[in-house]
TORGU-55946 format. One line per field, with one value per residue (C-alpha): residue number from 1; y, z, x; chain; residue in one letter. Coordinates in steps of 0.2 Angstrom, whole numbers, padded with zeros to 4 digits. Example, Ala and Ser with C-alpha at 12.3 -4.5 7.8 and 13.67 -1.06 7.14 Angstrom:
% TORGU-55946
num: (1 / 2)
c2: (-0022 / -0005)
c3: (0039 / 0036)
c1: (0062 / 0068)
cadena: (A / A)
residuo: (a / s)
% end
This chain:
% TORGU-55946
num: (1 / 2 / 3 / 4 / 5 / 6 / 7 / 8 / 9 / 10 / 11 / 12 / 13 / 14 / 15 / 16 / 17 / 18 / 19 / 20 / 21 / 22 / 23 / 24 / 25 / 26 / 27 / 28 / 29 / 30 / 31 / 32 / 33 / 34 / 35 / 36 / 37 / 38 / 39 / 40 / 41 / 42 / 43 / 44 / 45 / 46 / 47 / 48 / 49 / 50 / 51 / 52 / 53 / 54 / 55 / 56 / 57 / 58 / 59 / 60 / 61 / 62 / 63 / 64 / 65 / 66 / 67 / 68 / 69 / 70 / 71 / 72 / 73 / 74 / 75 / 76 / 77 / 78 / 79 / 80 / 81 / 82 / 83 / 84 / 85 / 86 / 87 / 88 / 89 / 90 / 91 / 92 / 93 / 94 / 95 / 96 / 97 / 98 / 99 / 100 / 101 / 102 / 103 / 104 / 105 / 106 / 107 / 108 / 109 / 110 / 111 / 112 / 113 / 114 / 115 / 116 / 117 / 118 / 119 / 120 / 121 / 122 / 123 / 124 / 125 / 126 / 127 / 128 / 129 / 130 / 131 / 132 / 133 / 134 / 135 / 136 / 137 / 138 / 139 / 140 / 141 / 142 / 143 / 144 / 145 / 146 / 147 / 148 / 149 / 150 / 151 / 152 / 153 / 154 / 155 / 156 / 157 / 158 / 159 / 160 / 161 / 162 / 163 / 164 / 165 / 166 / 167 / 168 / 169 / 170 / 171 / 172 / 173 / 174 / 175 / 176 / 177 / 178 / 179 / 180 / 181 / 182 / 183 / 184 / 185 / 186 / 187 / 188 / 189 / 190 / 191 / 192 / 193 / 194 / 195 / 196 / 197 / 198 / 199 / 200 / 201 / 202 / 203 / 204 / 205 / 206 / 207 / 208 / 209 / 210 / 211 / 212 / 213 / 214 / 215 / 216 / 217 / 218 / 219 / 220 / 221 / 222 / 223 / 224 / 225 / 226 / 227 / 228 / 229 / 230 / 231 / 232 / 233 / 234 / 235 / 236 / 237 / 238 / 239 / 240 / 241 / 242 / 243 / 244 / 245 / 246 / 247 / 248 / 249 / 250 / 251 / 252 / 253 / 254 / 255 / 256 / 257 / 258 / 259 / 260 / 261 / 262 / 263 / 264 / 265 / 266 / 267 / 268 / 269 / 270 / 271 / 272 / 273 / 274 / 275 / 276 / 277 / 278 / 279 / 280 / 281 / 282 / 283 / 284 / 285 / 286 / 287 / 288 / 289 / 290 / 291 / 292 / 293 / 294 / 295 / 296 / 297 / 298 / 299 / 300 / 301 / 302 / 303 / 304 / 305 / 306 / 307 / 308 / 309 / 310 / 311 / 312 / 313 / 314 / 315 / 316 / 317 / 318 / 319 / 320 / 321 / 322 / 323 / 324 / 325 / 326 / 327 / 328 / 329 / 330 / 331 / 332 / 333 / 334 / 335 / 336 / 337 / 338 / 339 / 340 / 341 / 342 / 343 / 344 / 345 / 346 / 347 / 348 / 349 / 350 / 351 / 352 / 353 / 354 / 355 / 356 / 357 / 358 / 359 / 360 / 361 / 362 / 363 / 364 / 365 / 366 / 367 / 368 / 369 / 370 / 371 / 372 / 373 / 374 / 375 / 376 / 377 / 378 / 379 / 380 / 381 / 382 / 383 / 384 / 385 / 386 / 387 / 388 / 389 / 390 / 391 / 392 / 393 / 394 / 395 / 396 / 397 / 398 / 399 / 400 / 401 / 402 / 403)
c2: (-0045 / -0035 / -0038 / -0047 / -0034 / -0037 / -0029 / -0039 / -0055 / -0050 / -0047 / -0064 / -0072 / -0062 / -0068 / -0086 / -0085 / -0078 / -0091 / -0104 / -0096 / -0092 / -0073 / -0064 / -0047 / -0034 / -0030 / -0013 / -0013 / 0003 / -0002 / -0015 / -0018 / -0032 / -0048 / -0039 / -0030 / -0017 / -0018 / -0002 / -0006 / -0005 / -0024 / -0030 / -0047 / -0059 / -0061 / -0078 / -0073 / -0062 / -0066 / -0055 / -0070 / -0061 / -0047 / -0033 / -0024 / -0013 / -0014 / 0003 / 0003 / -0001 / 0012 / 0025 / 0021 / 0023 / 0040 / 0047 / 0042 / 0049 / 0066 / 0065 / 0057 / 0060 / 0047 / 0041 / 0036 / 0047 / 0037 / 0020 / 0014 / 0017 / 0035 / 0044 / 0032 / 0022 / 0029 / 0025 / 0016 / 0004 / 0000 / -0003 / -0014 / -0024 / -0027 / -0033 / -0045 / -0052 / -0055 / -0062 / -0075 / -0079 / -0073 / -0061 / -0048 / -0044 / -0033 / -0025 / -0026 / -0017 / -0033 / -0052 / -0053 / -0041 / -0050 / -0067 / -0060 / -0050 / -0064 / -0077 / -0066 / -0061 / -0080 / -0088 / -0086 / -0097 / -0109 / -0114 / -0125 / -0121 / -0135 / -0130 / -0138 / -0139 / -0129 / -0115 / -0097 / -0090 / -0077 / -0091 / -0099 / -0082 / -0078 / -0093 / -0090 / -0072 / -0077 / -0087 / -0103 / -0121 / -0123 / -0141 / -0144 / -0159 / -0167 / -0158 / -0160 / -0175 / -0174 / -0190 / -0181 / -0166 / -0178 / -0185 / -0168 / -0165 / -0182 / -0176 / -0159 / -0164 / -0151 / -0135 / -0122 / -0127 / -0118 / -0127 / -0116 / -0120 / -0111 / -0114 / -0114 / -0117 / -0103 / -0113 / -0129 / -0123 / -0138 / -0136 / -0141 / -0155 / -0143 / -0155 / -0167 / -0154 / -0146 / -0163 / -0166 / -0149 / -0153 / -0169 / -0161 / -0145 / -0135 / -0119 / -0120 / -0105 / -0104 / -0092 / -0090 / -0078 / -0088 / -0095 / -0080 / -0075 / -0091 / -0105 / -0106 / -0103 / -0084 / -0083 / -0085 / -0095 / -0112 / -0113 / -0111 / -0123 / -0136 / -0132 / -0127 / -0114 / -0101 / -0113 / -0126 / -0113 / -0099 / -0089 / -0085 / -0073 / -0068 / -0054 / -0040 / -0040 / -0056 / -0059 / -0042 / -0033 / -0021 / -0022 / -0026 / -0041 / -0045 / -0058 / -0063 / -0073 / -0071 / -0054 / -0060 / -0064 / -0047 / -0038 / -0047 / -0043 / -0025 / -0024 / -0036 / -0038 / -0027 / -0026 / -0018 / -0007 / 0001 / 0002 / 0015 / 0010 / 0006 / 0022 / 0024 / 0027 / 0009 / 0002 / 0011 / 0003 / -0014 / -0012 / -0010 / -0026 / -0036 / -0031 / -0037 / -0053 / -0058 / -0053 / -0058 / -0077 / -0078 / -0072 / -0088 / -0099 / -0092 / -0094 / -0112 / -0115 / -0108 / -0118 / -0134 / -0129 / -0127 / -0143 / -0153 / -0145 / -0148 / -0166 / -0168 / -0161 / -0172 / -0157 / -0162 / -0153 / -0152 / -0159 / -0142 / -0136 / -0118 / -0103 / -0108 / -0121 / -0126 / -0135 / -0145 / -0145 / -0149 / -0141 / -0122 / -0120 / -0129 / -0118 / -0102 / -0107 / -0111 / -0095 / -0085 / -0094 / -0091 / -0073 / -0072 / -0078 / -0064 / -0074 / -0070 / -0084 / -0085 / -0095 / -0101 / -0109 / -0112 / -0105 / -0101 / -0120 / -0135 / -0140 / -0150 / -0143 / -0128 / -0124 / -0112 / -0105 / -0101 / -0092 / -0088 / -0074 / -0070 / -0057 / -0070 / -0077 / -0095 / -0088 / -0083 / -0101 / -0108 / -0096 / -0101 / -0119 / -0117 / -0107 / -0121 / -0134 / -0124 / -0121 / -0138 / -0151 / -0169 / -0176 / -0159 / -0155 / -0170 / -0182 / -0200 / -0199 / -0201 / -0191 / -0175 / -0177 / -0178)
c3: (-0083 / -0077 / -0061 / -0062 / -0061 / -0045 / -0051 / -0067 / -0056 / -0045 / -0060 / -0067 / -0051 / -0052 / -0070 / -0065 / -0051 / -0063 / -0076 / -0062 / -0058 / -0041 / -0042 / -0027 / -0030 / -0019 / -0017 / -0009 / 0002 / 0007 / 0021 / 0034 / 0040 / 0053 / 0043 / 0027 / 0017 / 0003 / -0010 / -0018 / -0034 / -0023 / -0022 / -0004 / 0000 / 0015 / 0021 / 0028 / 0026 / 0040 / 0058 / 0068 / 0077 / 0091 / 0080 / 0090 / 0075 / 0073 / 0091 / 0096 / 0112 / 0104 / 0091 / 0105 / 0115 / 0100 / 0096 / 0114 / 0116 / 0100 / 0105 / 0121 / 0115 / 0096 / 0082 / 0086 / 0100 / 0091 / 0098 / 0104 / 0121 / 0129 / 0123 / 0126 / 0117 / 0132 / 0138 / 0152 / 0140 / 0135 / 0153 / 0158 / 0143 / 0147 / 0165 / 0159 / 0146 / 0159 / 0170 / 0157 / 0151 / 0169 / 0167 / 0178 / 0165 / 0147 / 0134 / 0119 / 0101 / 0085 / 0076 / 0078 / 0067 / 0077 / 0093 / 0087 / 0079 / 0095 / 0107 / 0098 / 0094 / 0112 / 0118 / 0105 / 0096 / 0084 / 0099 / 0101 / 0092 / 0089 / 0086 / 0076 / 0069 / 0050 / 0048 / 0060 / 0054 / 0043 / 0057 / 0068 / 0055 / 0050 / 0068 / 0070 / 0054 / 0060 / 0077 / 0069 / 0078 / 0071 / 0065 / 0066 / 0059 / 0065 / 0057 / 0060 / 0078 / 0081 / 0098 / 0094 / 0079 / 0089 / 0102 / 0089 / 0085 / 0103 / 0104 / 0090 / 0098 / 0116 / 0128 / 0118 / 0123 / 0115 / 0112 / 0105 / 0096 / 0090 / 0084 / 0097 / 0083 / 0066 / 0054 / 0038 / 0045 / 0061 / 0072 / 0089 / 0094 / 0106 / 0119 / 0134 / 0126 / 0119 / 0137 / 0144 / 0131 / 0135 / 0153 / 0150 / 0138 / 0148 / 0133 / 0134 / 0126 / 0116 / 0110 / 0096 / 0101 / 0088 / 0083 / 0100 / 0111 / 0113 / 0105 / 0117 / 0136 / 0148 / 0146 / 0130 / 0138 / 0124 / 0119 / 0133 / 0146 / 0136 / 0138 / 0157 / 0156 / 0168 / 0165 / 0171 / 0158 / 0144 / 0148 / 0132 / 0126 / 0111 / 0105 / 0093 / 0095 / 0077 / 0077 / 0091 / 0098 / 0081 / 0082 / 0078 / 0087 / 0098 / 0115 / 0123 / 0141 / 0154 / 0169 / 0175 / 0171 / 0153 / 0150 / 0158 / 0146 / 0131 / 0136 / 0136 / 0121 / 0109 / 0095 / 0087 / 0103 / 0107 / 0090 / 0084 / 0087 / 0100 / 0095 / 0095 / 0113 / 0106 / 0099 / 0116 / 0123 / 0110 / 0113 / 0132 / 0128 / 0117 / 0131 / 0143 / 0131 / 0126 / 0144 / 0150 / 0136 / 0135 / 0124 / 0109 / 0111 / 0113 / 0098 / 0088 / 0092 / 0089 / 0071 / 0068 / 0073 / 0062 / 0047 / 0050 / 0051 / 0035 / 0026 / 0031 / 0023 / 0007 / 0008 / 0008 / 0012 / 0029 / 0040 / 0057 / 0065 / 0079 / 0079 / 0068 / 0054 / 0043 / 0028 / 0013 / 0006 / -0013 / -0017 / -0034 / -0035 / -0051 / -0043 / -0028 / -0037 / -0048 / -0033 / -0024 / -0040 / -0040 / -0022 / -0025 / -0039 / -0026 / -0015 / -0003 / 0000 / 0006 / 0005 / -0008 / -0001 / -0013 / -0012 / -0006 / 0009 / 0010 / 0004 / -0015 / -0017 / -0002 / -0009 / 0000 / 0004 / 0021 / 0028 / 0045 / 0056 / 0068 / 0081 / 0069 / 0058 / 0060 / 0057 / 0041 / 0035 / 0038 / 0028 / 0014 / 0014 / 0013 / -0001 / -0011 / -0008 / -0014 / -0030 / -0032 / -0027 / -0035 / -0031 / -0038 / -0040 / -0029 / -0017 / -0009 / -0003 / 0011 / 0027 / 0036 / 0027 / 0030 / 0049)
c1: (0266 / 0251 / 0242 / 0225 / 0211 / 0201 / 0185 / 0185 / 0188 / 0173 / 0162 / 0167 / 0161 / 0145 / 0142 / 0145 / 0132 / 0120 / 0123 / 0120 / 0103 / 0109 / 0110 / 0102 / 0093 / 0087 / 0069 / 0063 / 0048 / 0039 / 0027 / 0024 / 0006 / 0007 / 0010 / 0008 / 0022 / 0019 / 0032 / 0039 / 0028 / 0012 / 0008 / 0003 / 0009 / 0006 / 0024 / 0030 / 0049 / 0054 / 0060 / 0048 / 0043 / 0033 / 0026 / 0035 / 0043 / 0028 / 0021 / 0014 / 0023 / 0040 / 0037 / 0032 / 0048 / 0059 / 0051 / 0051 / 0069 / 0075 / 0068 / 0078 / 0094 / 0094 / 0096 / 0113 / 0125 / 0139 / 0153 / 0159 / 0153 / 0170 / 0171 / 0155 / 0142 / 0137 / 0120 / 0109 / 0097 / 0111 / 0115 / 0097 / 0095 / 0110 / 0104 / 0087 / 0094 / 0106 / 0091 / 0080 / 0093 / 0098 / 0116 / 0126 / 0130 / 0127 / 0136 / 0128 / 0135 / 0129 / 0125 / 0125 / 0140 / 0150 / 0145 / 0151 / 0167 / 0171 / 0168 / 0177 / 0192 / 0194 / 0193 / 0203 / 0220 / 0230 / 0234 / 0216 / 0203 / 0185 / 0174 / 0158 / 0142 / 0143 / 0127 / 0131 / 0128 / 0141 / 0146 / 0152 / 0162 / 0170 / 0173 / 0184 / 0193 / 0197 / 0202 / 0216 / 0212 / 0210 / 0192 / 0185 / 0167 / 0157 / 0142 / 0126 / 0119 / 0130 / 0139 / 0149 / 0156 / 0161 / 0169 / 0181 / 0187 / 0191 / 0200 / 0211 / 0215 / 0220 / 0228 / 0224 / 0211 / 0195 / 0178 / 0163 / 0151 / 0133 / 0117 / 0104 / 0091 / 0098 / 0092 / 0089 / 0083 / 0074 / 0079 / 0086 / 0104 / 0106 / 0112 / 0112 / 0123 / 0135 / 0136 / 0140 / 0153 / 0161 / 0161 / 0170 / 0183 / 0186 / 0180 / 0169 / 0152 / 0146 / 0128 / 0121 / 0103 / 0098 / 0083 / 0079 / 0077 / 0059 / 0053 / 0059 / 0059 / 0044 / 0045 / 0056 / 0073 / 0079 / 0085 / 0098 / 0084 / 0073 / 0086 / 0088 / 0106 / 0114 / 0127 / 0140 / 0136 / 0134 / 0147 / 0145 / 0128 / 0125 / 0108 / 0101 / 0089 / 0082 / 0072 / 0059 / 0062 / 0059 / 0074 / 0093 / 0109 / 0114 / 0122 / 0133 / 0128 / 0138 / 0149 / 0155 / 0173 / 0168 / 0159 / 0174 / 0186 / 0175 / 0174 / 0193 / 0197 / 0183 / 0188 / 0171 / 0165 / 0179 / 0180 / 0162 / 0149 / 0136 / 0118 / 0107 / 0101 / 0083 / 0084 / 0090 / 0075 / 0063 / 0072 / 0068 / 0050 / 0051 / 0059 / 0045 / 0032 / 0041 / 0043 / 0026 / 0015 / 0016 / 0001 / 0012 / 0022 / 0007 / -0001 / 0015 / 0017 / -0002 / 0000 / 0016 / 0006 / -0008 / 0004 / 0013 / -0004 / -0010 / 0007 / 0007 / -0010 / -0003 / 0012 / 0025 / 0043 / 0045 / 0061 / 0060 / 0057 / 0046 / 0051 / 0045 / 0057 / 0048 / 0058 / 0049 / 0063 / 0063 / 0081 / 0082 / 0086 / 0075 / 0060 / 0062 / 0063 / 0048 / 0037 / 0042 / 0036 / 0020 / 0017 / 0020 / 0008 / -0005 / 0000 / 0011 / 0029 / 0041 / 0060 / 0068 / 0084 / 0097 / 0116 / 0128 / 0116 / 0112 / 0122 / 0120 / 0104 / 0095 / 0086 / 0070 / 0056 / 0061 / 0044 / 0044 / 0029 / 0025 / 0012 / 0006 / -0001 / -0019 / -0026 / -0033 / -0016 / -0009 / -0024 / -0021 / -0002 / -0007 / -0019 / -0006 / 0007 / -0005 / -0007 / 0012 / 0017 / 0005 / 0008 / 0024 / 0033 / 0048 / 0044 / 0055 / 0051 / 0064 / 0054 / 0068 / 0063 / 0044 / 0043)
cadena: (A / A / A / A / A / A / A / A / A / A / A / A / A / A / A / A / A / A / A / A / A / A / A / A / A / A / A / A / A / A / A / A / A / A / A / A / A / A / A / A / A / A / A / A / A / A / A / A / A / A / A / A / A / A / A / A / A / A / A / A / A / A / A / A / A / A / A / A / A / A / A / A / A / A / A / A / A / A / A / A / A / A / A / A / A / A / A / A / A / A / A / A / A / A / A / A / A / A / A / A / A / A / A / A / A / A / A / A / A / A / A / A / A / A / A / A / A / A / A / A / A / A / A / A / A / A / A / A / A / A / A / A / A / A / A / A / A / A / A / A / A / A / A / A / A / A / A / A / A / A / A / A / A / A / A / A / A / A / A / A / A / A / A / A / A / A / A / A / A / A / A / A / A / A / A / A / A / A / A / A / A / A / A / A / A / A / A / A / A / A / A / A / A / A / A / A / A / A / A / A / A / A / A / A / A / A / A / A / A / A / A / A / A / A / A / A / A / A / A / A / A / A / A / A / A / A / A / A / A / A / A / A / A / A / A / A / A / A / A / A / A / A / A / A / A / A / A / A / A / A / A / A / A / A / A / A / A / A / A / A / A / A / A / A / A / A / A / A / A / A / A / A / A / A / A / A / A / A / A / A / A / A / A / A / A / A / A / A / A / A / A / A / A / A / A / A / A / A / A / A / A / A / A / A / A / A / A / A / A / A / A / A / A / A / A / A / A / A / A / A / A / A / A / A / A / A / A / A / A / A / A / A / A / A / A / A / A / A / A / A / A / A / A / A / A / A / A / A / A / A / A / A / A / A / A / A / A / A / A / A / A / A / A / A / A / A / A / A / A / A / A / A / A / A / A / A / A / A / A / A / A / A / A / A / A / A / A / A / A / A / A / A / A / A / A / A / A / A / A / A / A / A / A)
residuo: (m / p / r / p / d / l / l / q / a / l / s / a / r / v / a / e / r / e / h / a / g / l / l / r / r / l / r / a / t / k / q / v / r / g / a / h / i / v / l / d / d / g / r / e / l / l / a / f / c / n / n / d / y / l / g / l / a / t / h / p / e / v / i / a / a / l / r / d / a / a / h / e / y / g / v / g / a / t / a / a / h / l / i / c / g / h / h / r / e / h / a / a / l / e / e / e / l / a / e / w / t / q / r / e / c / a / l / l / f / s / s / g / w / l / a / n / l / g / a / m / q / a / l / l / d / r / n / g / v / c / v / q / d / k / l / n / h / a / s / l / l / d / a / a / k / l / a / g / c / t / l / k / r / y / q / h / a / e / p / g / s / a / a / r / h / f / a / a / s / e / n / v / p / a / l / l / a / t / d / g / v / f / s / m / d / g / d / i / a / p / l / r / e / l / a / a / l / c / a / h / e / g / a / t / l / m / v / d / d / a / h / g / l / g / v / l / g / a / h / g / e / g / s / v / a / h / a / g / l / s / q / g / e / v / p / v / l / m / a / t / l / g / k / s / l / g / g / a / g / a / f / v / a / g / s / a / a / l / i / e / g / l / t / q / f / a / r / t / y / v / y / t / t / a / l / p / p / a / l / a / a / a / t / r / a / a / v / r / i / a / r / g / e / d / w / r / r / e / k / l / h / a / l / i / a / r / f / r / g / g / a / r / q / l / g / l / p / l / a / d / s / r / t / p / i / q / p / v / l / l / g / d / a / e / t / t / m / r / a / a / a / e / l / e / s / a / g / v / w / v / g / a / i / r / p / p / s / v / p / a / g / s / a / r / l / r / i / t / f / s / a / a / h / e / e / a / d / v / d / r / l / l / d / a / l / a / r / a / l / p / p / g / r / g / r / t / s / d / p / a / t / s / l)
% end
């Protein structure tokens, strides 16, 4: 009997997704002009779909730092950190990230996925348990699976649910992992309650702050600082460099012992080419701006408040979020895609998020804000939403979704 053909099976899965109206498609852009994106076909759209929360991806100082460092170091690191790929720009960036997040040390990774996989694989094995929020980013869930530990998923943002999993897993090494800010809903994890639970259970708390760094905290230190928690309470902190900081890559920050352990045992660090040193230099420039220009956060939160006020007047079904991620919850995938298309025809680009990125029945327009936006941009978005979602279309009467 012949073996099943793997490529045919993969094609069948693609066909199923297309039949369900859930097929994803790439779109090429050719230029970014602040809050505007020019598509490959020449159309210019006002973008509310990227994660450039502080507007640093096109900042002149960040670009200049990248260009100048590329002239000095070239365009690539050429090797893993532990071979000859670790440059002085990497070392300086790690020191600055550790200081910013109030940790002893930090370690750079080439992406958030690699940071989560490396950290969790170094900390856990098949004898341990990882307790995770059900709405965690896919990289955290995959990291636990690849570590070989037992994965337990608790009800979203419910410490009591997490506690029940600990009660069923006594006397084994345990890690609780959560997003700091949830990427699809924009809400903030109950970090103080989770930290107290971990202290009670003798478990280690890990926070993925990809969407909190730069946005929350007095000077953008992130969701952990926003919650008033120390390194001792949150021993493992991961954050990315490609959102508020406008670049690429990630880091894990914590104690010197944690970072030394990851340097030795995180396979995604040991066996991966380092970030380009020029990109590290550009990120250092972005960190200086993010830390020093508090007006960017102030403007960002003012824009969010303006949007939420206008959306409430329109009766839009918003999630309970105070961060730059502002989902409009429509539920039905077809309704969501139709609304996104109508917004695009009005010159506004938002993300249409459908299963499997979110649970079935929770499709939404994922609207994100940046300090690069202006009040007039928010008003234009609200006007376009009013036209794309007239009363009675894609709405919900559940008050829990209209906070």
